[in-house]
N, C-alpha and C positions, 0 to 999 in steps of 0.2 A: 080481591086482589087489585092493587093499584095498576093503572095503565102505565105502560113504559113511557119514559121521557121521549118526546119527539126530538130527534137529533138536530133537525133544522126546520125552522118556520119563518116564513116571510109574511109580514102583516102590513097591508096597505102601503106597499112600497111605491113611492113616486120619485121619478128622476127626470129633470128637465135640463136641456142644453140650450144655450143662447148662441146663435151664429149670426153675427151682424145684427140685423133687425128681425131675424127669424127666431121663433121660439119652438123648440122641438120637444114635445112631451113624449119621451121615449118609453117611460113606464108610468102607467096611470092607475095607481091603486092596486098593485099586484100582490096577491096573497097565495101562499103555497105551503103545504106541510109535507115533509118527507118522513115516512115511518121507518123504523129499524128494518133493515133487510130489503127495502123497496128500491127498485130501479125505475126511475122516471125519465122518459124522453122529453126533451124540450125542443119543440119544432117551431120554425118560423123562417120567413124569407131573410135573405141577407140584408142587414141594416135594420132588422126588426127590434133589436135590443137584447138579443140572447146573451151576448158577451157582457153587456152592462149588467144584466140580471145576475149572471154568474159572478161577476166581480163584486157586486153588492152582497150576494149570498156568501161569498168567500172572505168578506171583510177587507177586501182590497180597495173598496170605494164606499163612500157613505151616501145613503139616499138623501134626497131633499126632505122627504117625509116618510113615516113608517118605521117599523122596527124589524130587526133581524134577531131571532132567538136561536142561540146555539146551545144545544144540550140543556134546553129549558131556561137559559139565562139571557137576558136582554144585552145585546152587544152594541147597540147603536150609539150610546153616549159614552162608551168606554174610551179611555185614552189610547193613543196609538200603541203604546207598549203592551197594554192589556189585550188589545185586539190581536197583536202579533202572537202573544202567548196562547190565546184561544185558537188562533189559526194553526199554530204549530201542533197543538194538542189534539184538536178535534177534526181538522179539515185536511183533505188531500186534493191535489190538483193535477189534471192531465190536460195538456194543450194540443192543438193541431200539430205544432212543431215541438219536437221532444225536448229541446233545450238541455241536452246532456252536456256535462263538462268534458271537452274533448281530450284533456290531458289525463283523465282518469279512466280506469277500466269499468266495465259494466258493473261488476260487484262493488267497486269503490263508489260509483255514482249512487248506488242504493244504500251503501253504508253511511255516506256523509250526513244525510238528514237525521239518522239515528244517533250518530256521534254528537251532532249539534244539540240533540235533545238529552244528552247525558249518558248514552249507552257506551259501554266499553268497546274497544276495537273488536275483541273476540265475539262479544254478543252481537254486534252489528254485522260482522261477517257471516255468522251463522244464519241470522234472519235473512240477510240479503241473498245468501246462497239458497235458502229454502224458497224464497219468493221467486227468484229467477228460475228455479227448477219448476215451480208451479206454472210459469209461462213458457216452459219448454226451452229454456236457455242455459241449462246446466253445463253444456259444452262450450259456452261463450263467456264464462265468468270473467276471464282475464283479457278479453278483447276490448280494445278501445272503440269508441263510437265510429271512428273512421273505417274500421274493419267489419262493421255490422251493416246489414241491409236496413232499409227504411223501416220495414216491419219489425225487425229485431230491435232497432233503436227505440221504437215506440213501445215495445213490450218492456224494455228496461225502464222507460219513463213511467209506465203504469206500476211496475214493481216499486219504483222509487216513491210514487205518490202514496202508496199504502204502507210504506216501510214503518211508519210510526203508529200503525193501527188506528187510523182516524175513524171517527164515527160516521163521517160523510165524505164521499168522493164527488168532486165537481169536475166534469170533463167537457171541454169546449172543442167540438168537432175532432174527437180523438183519432178518427180514421180518415179525416178529410183529405189528408195528403198522401193517401195510399191507393194503389190500384185495387180493383174490386176483390180479387182473390186474397190478397194480403189483408185488405180491410176486414174481410170475413173472419180470417184467422185471428187477427188482433182482437176483434170485437168478441169472438167466442171466448177468448182467454180473459178478456176484461170482465165479461159477465160471470164467468166461472170464479174468478178471483173475488169479485164483489160478493157473490152468493156464498162462497166458502167462508168468508170472513164476517158475514152478517152486517156489513155496513149499509148505509143508505147511499144512493147515488142519483145525481141529476146530470144527465148527459145531453148536451146540445148537439143536434145533428140535422143535416139536410136530407139524410137518407131515410126515407119512409119505411123501407124494408127492415132496416136495423131498428127503427123506432117500434115497429110492430112486434119485435122480439123482447121488448121490455115489459114491465108490469103494467104501465099505463103511459099515456101520452098527454102532454099539455101543449097548447098552441099559443104562441105570442104573436098577436096581430094588432097593429094600431095602438100599441101600449097596453093592451088588455090581455090577460092570461085566461084561457078557457080550456076546458077538458075536451 
């Protein structure tokens, strides 16, 4: 039997920033593979390069050296239009701040990425309703973000991130803006949703207790990734 395709692989990623006469080697030959259904915690101090790594993994930024493999395909040298298509098809994103569209309801926020990908309004609403129910927001479908709590807004953002059934979920401090109780609730539902759908996930977090609940942890320090 053939091994399953690795949803996301980073191979020898290097990224350097120049600030005046200073050279900052943020990523120095970082390699990482995410397996289907695996949830990996990305831990590191503030400024260690976690967000840069996630941006490169998500095809939002290009590395100086190295390759990003998405669903077994090299993406580093693709044109921007092709990278956007890969990102839309295979990758989902959750950030510390939810970035919901304030003029749309919860269910509409989750419908929009599906409709942009070609789903009909009816199909998009059904999946959005199912996903919001999975994160216990069935009674908040028609509420706009301004009428939702911070934890509820972040759960809508998580549902939106997986609306197009991505192979990989990339999350940058998804509970970093929440109190401890709400953070635990949101994180439990994030884990449940990821496991139920079988996607791979890379989750950047400062919270070592949350990291310990994932399948494994990798640490980014001085530009180097270690287990």
